[in-house]
N, C-alpha and C positions, 0 to 999 in steps of 0.2 A: 476392486476399487476404492478407489483411496479412500483414506481415513477421512469423516468429515465430509465427503461429498454427498449431495443428495441422491437417494434413490433412483434410478431408471423412470421412465414414465410410463406410468401402470404399473409400479409393482407396490406392495402393499407398503401403508406407513405404520411403524410398530408400535408408534407413541406420539403424544400430543406433542414431544418437544420438537421429537424428528419433524413432523409439519412445520412447526413454527420457525424451526431452521432452514426448511424447505424455501417458505416463504420470504423470509430475512435476506436468505442468499439471493435471490431473484431480485429481491429490491438493493441488491447493491455490497451486499454481508452487513455485519456488525461493526460499529465503534467506540471506543471504550468510552462509557461516561465520564464525561469533566464534571470534577467539583464546583457545582451553581448554588448559590446561596439564595436562588429565587425556587431553586427544585430541593434543597436541602429535607431530610427526615424532620418527622413533625418532634419538638422538643419543648418540655417543661419551660418556659419563662422562668418559672420563679426556681429553677435547678441552678440560677446563675449565683455562687454566694455574696457577691456584691450587689443585687439586687436591691437587697433593705436600704444600704447605702447609697444608691443611688435616688430611691423612691423618695428617699426624706432631703437630699440635697439640690435637685434639682427642680426649677421651675421654668419651663420656656415662656419668655413673654411673647404676647401676643402683639401682632402688629397693629396699631388705634386704624379703626374702618372710620374714618369720616368723610367717605364720598359713598354716593350711591347712584348707582344708574335708576332711573324714575321715569324716563320718559321711550317707552319702548315700541319699536312698530316690529311690523312683520320681520323684515330682513334681520334684525337686531335678534329675535326671539329664535329664529330657524337658527343663527349663529351659537346662542348659548346653547340649544340641544346638540348643537352638533359638537362643540366645546366636551360636550358633559359625555359624549357615546367617546372619546377620547381619552377619557379620563382629567380633563384639566378643568377645575372646578371656578374659577373666580369669576367667568360669568353666569354660571349658572347658580351660585350664589348669591350673588346680587339680584337676578330673575328670580328667585324664591324670596329674597327679601321684599322684593316687590308682591308679586302674588300673596303672600301672608295680610297684607293691607288690605285684601278683598273683604269685603262683610260675609258672603258666602263661604269662601274659602275660610275664615276664621271659625263661622260657627258649625262649620260642617267637621274641622278637622279637631276644633273643641270639645266636639262631641265625641269623638272616638280614642281622643288622649283623655280627655276627663272621663270617660268610662272608666277607662282603665286606672289611671292613679286616684279615681275616685272610691276604688272599692277597694275592702277589707285585705290587709295584708297578713298572712301566713307563713308561718316558718317550720321546717322540719329540721331537727338535728340530724348530724352524722351517725351513722352507725359508730364509729371509731371513736366517737367523742361522748366517753364514757362517763366522765364524770360532770359532761354539762358545761362545761367552764366556758368554752369557746360560744355555744348556743346562749349561754345568757349574756356574756357581753355583748354579742353581736343585736341581741335582740333589745337590751338596754339602751345601747346606742344608735337603734334606727331610725330614731326622728333626726338626728343631724344628718346619716348616711343616703336617707333617705328623702331628703328633703326635694318637697313636691316641684318648687320652679326649675331648677336645672335640669330636673328629669320632665319637665313639661317641655323644657327646649330643645332637649337632646331626641325625645321623639317625636316631635312635629318637624323637627329637621330631616330625623331618619324617615318618616312618612315619604317627604316631599322628596326627597335625593337618594334614598336607599339603603342612607347610610350615614354615620356621623359619630366623631372620635370626641373624647376629652380628657382632659390632664386629670389624674388623681392627686390632691393634696392634701398629702397628712398633717392630720393636728398630732405631736408629737408629745405635748405638755402632762398629759394623763397619765392614767394607770394603763392605756391602752391607745395604739395609734389609732386612728378614726380618719379614714378616707370620705376627702369631699370632691363631689367631679365637679368640672369646671369646662362647659361645650367651649369649643373652639369654631369660627366661623370659618365654614368649608372653603371661603373663597381664598383662606391660603393655604391652599393645599393642592395639591396633585398624584396622581397617581403612576409611580414608575415602573414602566414596566418589565424593561429588563430584568428588575430587584424584585416584582412583585411586589412592592410593598407602597402603602402612603407616606406620601411626604407632605408634613407640613413644615410650611415656611414663617420663619418665628425672626424677632429683632433681633437673636443670636445664631441665624444662620437655618438651613436647612436642617430636619430631623425626621428619624426614620421612626414610625408608629410602629411600636410593636406592641400589639396587643395583651393584657395578661401578666406582662413584667411588673407591676406593681406601679408602673408610671402612667400608662396609658389606657384606655377602653375603646374597641372601636364596636358599636351597636351594630350589626349588617345582618339584617332577620333574612334578607335573600344571598347572604355569603360575602365573603371580602373579597372575594374575585368577581369583577363587573357586577356587583351589586346592587350598582347605581343604575342598572337597565330596566329595573324594576323598579325604579321610583317615578310617584304618582305625577311631577311634575312635569314628566316628557308625556303625560297621557292631559293633564289639565293645561297648560301652557296655551294651546292653541282656543279651546274654549274660555280660560280665562281673557286671553284678548280679545276675543270677538264679544265677550260680555263686557268688556271695557269699551269700546269703539258704540256696540250700539247704545249704551246708555248715553253716551256721550251727545251720540246720533238725536237720542231722544229726546233729549234734554234741547236740543238745537232745534230739533222739530218745534217742540212746544214753546220755546220763545219766539219763533216764528209765527206760529199758527196757534199761539194762547194770547197774543194781543194782536187782536184783529185790525184792519186798516180802516181808518175813517175817510170815507169817500165823500167829499163835498161837490156839491154843483151849483154853479154861477151860471146866470143869464151872461150871453156873449157881449150883450152891449149893457153891461150892469154898471151902476155908478161906480166910478172908482175909489169914494169916500164908503161908500156903504160894501163893498168889494174887501176893503181893507176891516172894517169892523168885524167881517163874517171871518175873517182868518184869523183873527186876533179872536174871535169866541173862541172857533175848532184850538186854536194853542192852548186855550186855558180851560179846557173840558175836564182836568187833572182836579180842578177845583172848583169847577161851577155846574152845577147839575142842570140849569135848564139854559134856554138860549131862543132867541127871536128869529125865525125866518120869514123876512118879508116874500110874498107871494103875490105871482103879475097877473093880469087878466086871465093870460095864456101859460100853459104849465110850463112851457119851455121857457117864459119869463121869471119863472119864480127858484128861488133860491131852496136846496133841500140837502141833507145829509142822511147817508146811508153806512149801515155799518159790513165790511166784505170781510167772510170768515171762510175758514177752508172747510166745505163738508164733506170730503172723501175720507173715508177709516184706513188712511195708508199707516198710523200710530199703531195698528195690529201687528206690524209685522215686526216693529222691536219687543214688543210684548213676548212674540213667541219665539225670536231668537235668543232674547233671555231666559227666558224658560227652557229651552233646548240647552242652551249652555250650563245650566244652573241643574238640571239633568247631570248630565255628562260629569261634572265636577262629583255630584252626590255620588254617584254609582263609581267613580276613582276610589274615593275614600273610604267609603262606608260599604261598597260592594252592591248596594238596595238603594233606592230611593222611594223611599216609603209616600212622601208626601203627594209627589205628582204620578206616581205609579197608578196607587190603591184608592178605588174608589171609598166613597162614605159608606159603611155596612159592610164591607168586605172584609170580616172577621179573618178567615181561613189566610186570606192571599196577605193579611198584617200577621199572624203569625209566620208565615214563610219568610217575610222582609226581613222581622224579629229575630228569626233561627240565622239566617245569614249574618246579620249585624255584629252575633253573638259569636258566630263562627271566627269572625276578624279580631274580636276581642281577645276570644282564648287563644289565637294564634298570637297576639300580640304579648300575652301575658307568658307564653311559652317562652318566646322568643327573650324576652326581657329578662325573665329567669335566667337563662343560659346563658345570657351576656355576667348578670350580676353575681352566679356562682362562679364563671369561671376567671371571671377577669376584675373580680371586686371583694368576694367573700374569699374567695382561695390564699388572695394576698394577705387579707386579715387576719386569718388562721395564721399562715404564713410568720408574717409578722410578729404576732402578739404570742405565738402559742409554739411555733418552732416546725408544724405539721400542718400543709394548706388541707389534709382530705378530712381534718376537723371542721372544715368548712361547712355551715346549715344551708339549706336551699330556701329562696325566698320566692314568693310567687303571691300575684292577688287573683282573689274569689272574686272571678267573673260571674260566677254562676248568677242566673237570676231567680229570684224569691219564686215563682210561679213551678220552677223545675224542682224546687226542693218541696212543692206542694206536689208535684205530681210523683215525686219518689216516696214518699209519705202516701200517697194513695195507692202505688203497688205495693208498698209492704202490706199494709190492711190486707187488699186482697188476698196476699199470697200468704198473710197469717192464717185469714179467715179458711182460704184454701185449705191449707195443711190439717188444719183443725178438721175440717169436714174429713177426710180421708183419715184422717185417725181414728176417728169415731166409726169411720166405714169399717175399720178393720186392715188397712191399707199399710204396707211396712216400708217404709224407707230404703229403698235399694241402694244409692250412693250419699251415704249422709255425709259425706265430705264435701258435696256439692252442694247440700245445704247451709253447711256451714259456711263456704264461700260466700253464699247468696248472704247469708246474714252479716258475715263481716262487711261486703259491701257497705252496708247503712249504719255499720258503725258499734253493733254489740254481737254478743256472743250468744251462740243459739242452747237454750237451755236443757238440761237432760230430762229426757220424757220416756215414758214407756210405749214399746209399739206394742200395737197388740194384732197378733197374728190373725191372718185373715182367714174367713170360716172355709173349710175345705166344702165341695160339692155334696151334697148329701147327708153333710154333716148339721144340719141347723134343723128343729124341729118346724112340726107343721103337719095339717093333715094329709099331705101329702109324701110326708117323707119315708123311707123305709124305715121297718122295724130293726131296734139295734140287733146286732150278732147274728143276721140272718144274710143271706147272700144267693145274688138270681144263680139258680143253674143253668142258664145259658143266657147269652147277649138279648138285652129287651124282656128277658123273664121274672117276673117278680113274685117273691115269698110271701106278698100280702093276700088273706085270705078272704075270700068274697065274702059281704057280709051274712051274717044269720049262721054263719061257718063255728066251728068250737076256736077257743082261744088256741 
């Protein structure tokens, strides 16, 4: 058999490599990999010695945004979403700008973004930061690094588009270099498929976005490659447009049916002067509260005035459509719809919905903590202290107060149960597990003496076996019957 040839059909494959080569040969053989920047090995952007100088000296100028698409049709929305799928973000960016003007979108998105940024921030130092200098510098300057306004913009567009990038502007005049984020509008960007890079179109030309190099950050909770497919705008665009049209049509309906028509009756053989006076009185009803209607001997010869109003309830369809669209918007952004799904008094359902929203906030906190650590904190540590591994972790504490109360309740029950078992004489078999449980609540398990459990037959009592005696056979007792000698 020639060297490298696949084994005959039916023979045994002696290794996984043999199987792989057989399959590959049937596909036409292997091709030598070609060096491609889009599929290069993972490299730390901070390993470049020029990263610090590049981050300090460059500021890419954004194209002024002075026009915006604000009259959206069904075809225009579909075109913007199709452009989003292709990775061209001009029209999707304009669409998101228009959607953010909706009151329901602002309230719902504000609840999610505000629920995260409004929570307390906690910091965790690196294990290698033994002297704590990097940690102290980071926490001391966090009020400038974590200014809420730019982070609010970054997160809002991230939720809507699935990603958002920003420049890092470095303040270098003080003791430390302090990074400030500057979100850039996504309309001036696209995804370069062959290079697998986001590209920003600036006044200075096209720039490849390289997150983590000290100049760019890219917040993409669903992944950098095609993360925009998970953006909320793809699910929100249709109900937003339907809601917009329903509100417009409802306003037109109210305008027509909210102003009833005045229907005047005039005798066919009415006097021209009297008829003209009657028409003038009707026209002036906006300022007059009463008018005289001449009556004839017979009804058909009398003047009359009626109010013609719409009687049917067609307006209810507008409200139902708006409510449905509201529910779809809230479900997309908060993963639950507490206000319209849960009936009054349904406490269990409310807890479930609150737990779902809490899970979304925790996911947001984890994703933002990863972005800040890898793309901002590491550059802060590298530029100021020469070692990116000194970077601290930053995370928002989104755990609700009721969870702390529940943990306290569990702790009290656990401690009481442990004390009861100790008094009963039970021994802790796995003390390490008890220590780990205690550490989960932030304290160290105290030292205490474990009482050995009582052995069967060792306890006193009226039915206890006398000490020093032993049954002669199974089930036989040495206890003497009552009345016999000692």
